[in-house]
Chimera marker file (.cmm) of the C-alpha trace (Angstrom):
<marker_set name="trace">
<marker id="1" x="-17.163" y="-14.058" z="6.267" r="1" g="1" b="0" radius="0.5"/>
<marker id="2" x="-14.544" y="-12.073" z="4.392" r="1" g="1" b="0" radius="0.5"/>
<marker id="3" x="-11.015" y="-13.489" z="4.775" r="1" g="1" b="0" radius="0.5"/>
<marker id="4" x="-9.371" y="-10.663" z="2.843" r="1" g="1" b="0" radius="0.5"/>
<marker id="5" x="-6.076" y="-9.454" z="4.362" r="1" g="1" b="0" radius="0.5"/>
<marker id="6" x="-3.776" y="-6.563" z="3.574" r="1" g="1" b="0" radius="0.5"/>
<marker id="7" x="-0.307" y="-7.547" z="2.378" r="1" g="1" b="0" radius="0.5"/>
<marker id="8" x="2.529" y="-5.630" z="0.780" r="1" g="1" b="0" radius="0.5"/>
<marker id="9" x="2.430" y="-6.328" z="-2.934" r="1" g="1" b="0" radius="0.5"/>
<marker id="10" x="5.078" y="-8.519" z="-4.528" r="1" g="1" b="0" radius="0.5"/>
<marker id="11" x="4.106" y="-7.619" z="-8.078" r="1" g="1" b="0" radius="0.5"/>
<marker id="12" x="2.941" y="-3.983" z="-8.078" r="1" g="1" b="0" radius="0.5"/>
<marker id="13" x="5.559" y="-2.067" z="-6.169" r="1" g="1" b="0" radius="0.5"/>
<marker id="14" x="7.659" y="1.000" z="-6.812" r="1" g="1" b="0" radius="0.5"/>
<marker id="15" x="9.384" y="1.275" z="-3.425" r="1" g="1" b="0" radius="0.5"/>
<marker id="16" x="7.954" y="-1.019" z="-0.770" r="1" g="1" b="0" radius="0.5"/>
<marker id="17" x="4.718" y="-2.395" z="-2.151" r="1" g="1" b="0" radius="0.5"/>
<marker id="18" x="2.455" y="-0.442" z="0.207" r="1" g="1" b="0" radius="0.5"/>
<marker id="19" x="0.419" y="1.332" z="-2.473" r="1" g="1" b="0" radius="0.5"/>
<marker id="20" x="0.160" y="-1.787" z="-4.595" r="1" g="1" b="0" radius="0.5"/>
<marker id="21" x="-0.983" y="-3.782" z="-1.595" r="1" g="1" b="0" radius="0.5"/>
<marker id="22" x="-3.623" y="-1.224" z="-0.655" r="1" g="1" b="0" radius="0.5"/>
<marker id="23" x="-4.822" y="-1.118" z="-4.244" r="1" g="1" b="0" radius="0.5"/>
<marker id="24" x="-5.150" y="-4.903" z="-4.319" r="1" g="1" b="0" radius="0.5"/>
<marker id="25" x="-6.986" y="-4.914" z="-0.984" r="1" g="1" b="0" radius="0.5"/>
<marker id="26" x="-9.492" y="-2.228" z="-1.996" r="1" g="1" b="0" radius="0.5"/>
<marker id="27" x="-9.596" y="-3.361" z="-5.662" r="1" g="1" b="0" radius="0.5"/>
<marker id="28" x="-8.734" y="0.075" z="-7.065" r="1" g="1" b="0" radius="0.5"/>
<marker id="29" x="-6.081" y="1.503" z="-9.370" r="1" g="1" b="0" radius="0.5"/>
<marker id="30" x="-2.652" y="1.749" z="-7.649" r="1" g="1" b="0" radius="0.5"/>
<marker id="31" x="-2.151" y="5.194" z="-9.177" r="1" g="1" b="0" radius="0.5"/>
<marker id="32" x="-5.052" y="6.501" z="-7.085" r="1" g="1" b="0" radius="0.5"/>
<marker id="33" x="-3.422" y="5.204" z="-3.911" r="1" g="1" b="0" radius="0.5"/>
<marker id="34" x="-0.063" y="6.731" z="-4.868" r="1" g="1" b="0" radius="0.5"/>
<marker id="35" x="-1.704" y="10.086" z="-5.572" r="1" g="1" b="0" radius="0.5"/>
<marker id="36" x="-3.496" y="9.828" z="-2.236" r="1" g="1" b="0" radius="0.5"/>
<marker id="37" x="-0.189" y="9.344" z="-0.409" r="1" g="1" b="0" radius="0.5"/>
<marker id="38" x="1.320" y="12.315" z="-2.247" r="1" g="1" b="0" radius="0.5"/>
<marker id="39" x="-1.641" y="14.517" z="-1.323" r="1" g="1" b="0" radius="0.5"/>
<marker id="40" x="-1.398" y="13.351" z="2.285" r="1" g="1" b="0" radius="0.5"/>
<marker id="41" x="2.320" y="14.133" z="2.287" r="1" g="1" b="0" radius="0.5"/>
<marker id="42" x="2.294" y="17.540" z="0.645" r="1" g="1" b="0" radius="0.5"/>
<marker id="43" x="-1.138" y="18.678" z="1.828" r="1" g="1" b="0" radius="0.5"/>
<marker id="44" x="-1.271" y="17.383" z="5.373" r="1" g="1" b="0" radius="0.5"/>
<marker id="45" x="2.250" y="16.240" z="6.188" r="1" g="1" b="0" radius="0.5"/>
<marker id="46" x="1.542" y="12.692" z="7.339" r="1" g="1" b="0" radius="0.5"/>
<marker id="47" x="1.727" y="10.705" z="4.082" r="1" g="1" b="0" radius="0.5"/>
<marker id="48" x="5.373" y="9.732" z="4.446" r="1" g="1" b="0" radius="0.5"/>
<marker id="49" x="4.953" y="8.648" z="8.052" r="1" g="1" b="0" radius="0.5"/>
<marker id="50" x="1.885" y="6.556" z="7.207" r="1" g="1" b="0" radius="0.5"/>
<marker id="51" x="3.721" y="4.922" z="4.297" r="1" g="1" b="0" radius="0.5"/>
<marker id="52" x="6.743" y="4.068" z="6.442" r="1" g="1" b="0" radius="0.5"/>
<marker id="53" x="4.602" y="2.630" z="9.250" r="1" g="1" b="0" radius="0.5"/>
<marker id="54" x="2.690" y="0.429" z="6.812" r="1" g="1" b="0" radius="0.5"/>
<marker id="55" x="5.917" y="-0.634" z="5.109" r="1" g="1" b="0" radius="0.5"/>
<marker id="56" x="7.488" y="-1.673" z="8.419" r="1" g="1" b="0" radius="0.5"/>
<marker id="57" x="4.472" y="-3.364" z="9.998" r="1" g="1" b="0" radius="0.5"/>
<marker id="58" x="2.568" y="-5.002" z="7.123" r="1" g="1" b="0" radius="0.5"/>
<marker id="59" x="3.472" y="-8.544" z="6.123" r="1" g="1" b="0" radius="0.5"/>
<marker id="60" x="4.773" y="-9.354" z="2.651" r="1" g="1" b="0" radius="0.5"/>
<marker id="61" x="2.292" y="-11.241" z="0.463" r="1" g="1" b="0" radius="0.5"/>
<marker id="62" x="2.989" y="-14.960" z="0.257" r="1" g="1" b="0" radius="0.5"/>
<marker id="63" x="4.556" y="-15.962" z="-3.046" r="1" g="1" b="0" radius="0.5"/>
<marker id="64" x="2.352" y="-17.996" z="-5.331" r="1" g="1" b="0" radius="0.5"/>
<marker id="65" x="4.203" y="-20.464" z="-7.500" r="1" g="1" b="0" radius="0.5"/>
<link id1="1" id2="2" r="1" g="1" b="0" radius="0.2"/>
<link id1="2" id2="3" r="1" g="1" b="0" radius="0.2"/>
<link id1="3" id2="4" r="1" g="1" b="0" radius="0.2"/>
<link id1="4" id2="5" r="1" g="1" b="0" radius="0.2"/>
<link id1="5" id2="6" r="1" g="1" b="0" radius="0.2"/>
<link id1="6" id2="7" r="1" g="1" b="0" radius="0.2"/>
<link id1="7" id2="8" r="1" g="1" b="0" radius="0.2"/>
<link id1="8" id2="9" r="1" g="1" b="0" radius="0.2"/>
<link id1="9" id2="10" r="1" g="1" b="0" radius="0.2"/>
<link id1="10" id2="11" r="1" g="1" b="0" radius="0.2"/>
<link id1="11" id2="12" r="1" g="1" b="0" radius="0.2"/>
<link id1="12" id2="13" r="1" g="1" b="0" radius="0.2"/>
<link id1="13" id2="14" r="1" g="1" b="0" radius="0.2"/>
<link id1="14" id2="15" r="1" g="1" b="0" radius="0.2"/>
<link id1="15" id2="16" r="1" g="1" b="0" radius="0.2"/>
<link id1="16" id2="17" r="1" g="1" b="0" radius="0.2"/>
<link id1="17" id2="18" r="1" g="1" b="0" radius="0.2"/>
<link id1="18" id2="19" r="1" g="1" b="0" radius="0.2"/>
<link id1="19" id2="20" r="1" g="1" b="0" radius="0.2"/>
<link id1="20" id2="21" r="1" g="1" b="0" radius="0.2"/>
<link id1="21" id2="22" r="1" g="1" b="0" radius="0.2"/>
<link id1="22" id2="23" r="1" g="1" b="0" radius="0.2"/>
<link id1="23" id2="24" r="1" g="1" b="0" radius="0.2"/>
<link id1="24" id2="25" r="1" g="1" b="0" radius="0.2"/>
<link id1="25" id2="26" r="1" g="1" b="0" radius="0.2"/>
<link id1="26" id2="27" r="1" g="1" b="0" radius="0.2"/>
<link id1="27" id2="28" r="1" g="1" b="0" radius="0.2"/>
<link id1="28" id2="29" r="1" g="1" b="0" radius="0.2"/>
<link id1="29" id2="30" r="1" g="1" b="0" radius="0.2"/>
<link id1="30" id2="31" r="1" g="1" b="0" radius="0.2"/>
<link id1="31" id2="32" r="1" g="1" b="0" radius="0.2"/>
<link id1="32" id2="33" r="1" g="1" b="0" radius="0.2"/>
<link id1="33" id2="34" r="1" g="1" b="0" radius="0.2"/>
<link id1="34" id2="35" r="1" g="1" b="0" radius="0.2"/>
<link id1="35" id2="36" r="1" g="1" b="0" radius="0.2"/>
<link id1="36" id2="37" r="1" g="1" b="0" radius="0.2"/>
<link id1="37" id2="38" r="1" g="1" b="0" radius="0.2"/>
<link id1="38" id2="39" r="1" g="1" b="0" radius="0.2"/>
<link id1="39" id2="40" r="1" g="1" b="0" radius="0.2"/>
<link id1="40" id2="41" r="1" g="1" b="0" radius="0.2"/>
<link id1="41" id2="42" r="1" g="1" b="0" radius="0.2"/>
<link id1="42" id2="43" r="1" g="1" b="0" radius="0.2"/>
<link id1="43" id2="44" r="1" g="1" b="0" radius="0.2"/>
<link id1="44" id2="45" r="1" g="1" b="0" radius="0.2"/>
<link id1="45" id2="46" r="1" g="1" b="0" radius="0.2"/>
<link id1="46" id2="47" r="1" g="1" b="0" radius="0.2"/>
<link id1="47" id2="48" r="1" g="1" b="0" radius="0.2"/>
<link id1="48" id2="49" r="1" g="1" b="0" radius="0.2"/>
<link id1="49" id2="50" r="1" g="1" b="0" radius="0.2"/>
<link id1="50" id2="51" r="1" g="1" b="0" radius="0.2"/>
<link id1="51" id2="52" r="1" g="1" b="0" radius="0.2"/>
<link id1="52" id2="53" r="1" g="1" b="0" radius="0.2"/>
<link id1="53" id2="54" r="1" g="1" b="0" radius="0.2"/>
<link id1="54" id2="55" r="1" g="1" b="0" radius="0.2"/>
<link id1="55" id2="56" r="1" g="1" b="0" radius="0.2"/>
<link id1="56" id2="57" r="1" g="1" b="0" radius="0.2"/>
<link id1="57" id2="58" r="1" g="1" b="0" radius="0.2"/>
<link id1="58" id2="59" r="1" g="1" b="0" radius="0.2"/>
<link id1="59" id2="60" r="1" g="1" b="0" radius="0.2"/>
<link id1="60" id2="61" r="1" g="1" b="0" radius="0.2"/>
<link id1="61" id2="62" r="1" g="1" b="0" radius="0.2"/>
<link id1="62" id2="63" r="1" g="1" b="0" radius="0.2"/>
<link id1="63" id2="64" r="1" g="1" b="0" radius="0.2"/>
<link id1="64" id2="65" r="1" g="1" b="0" radius="0.2"/>
</marker_set>
């Protein structure tokens, strides 16, 4: 069973950690996720809304000491 969960990133964030968290979850480059949000924003108009919803609803990753 896969216990992988999506969290906002504490380490790879520019604004809220959404793109960094998605990149960590899917194990891809964060730049690809950021470009995807920009394309969704400028091409389809929903990128900003999706980012804000994820930022507000997703939990912050637990800090590892």
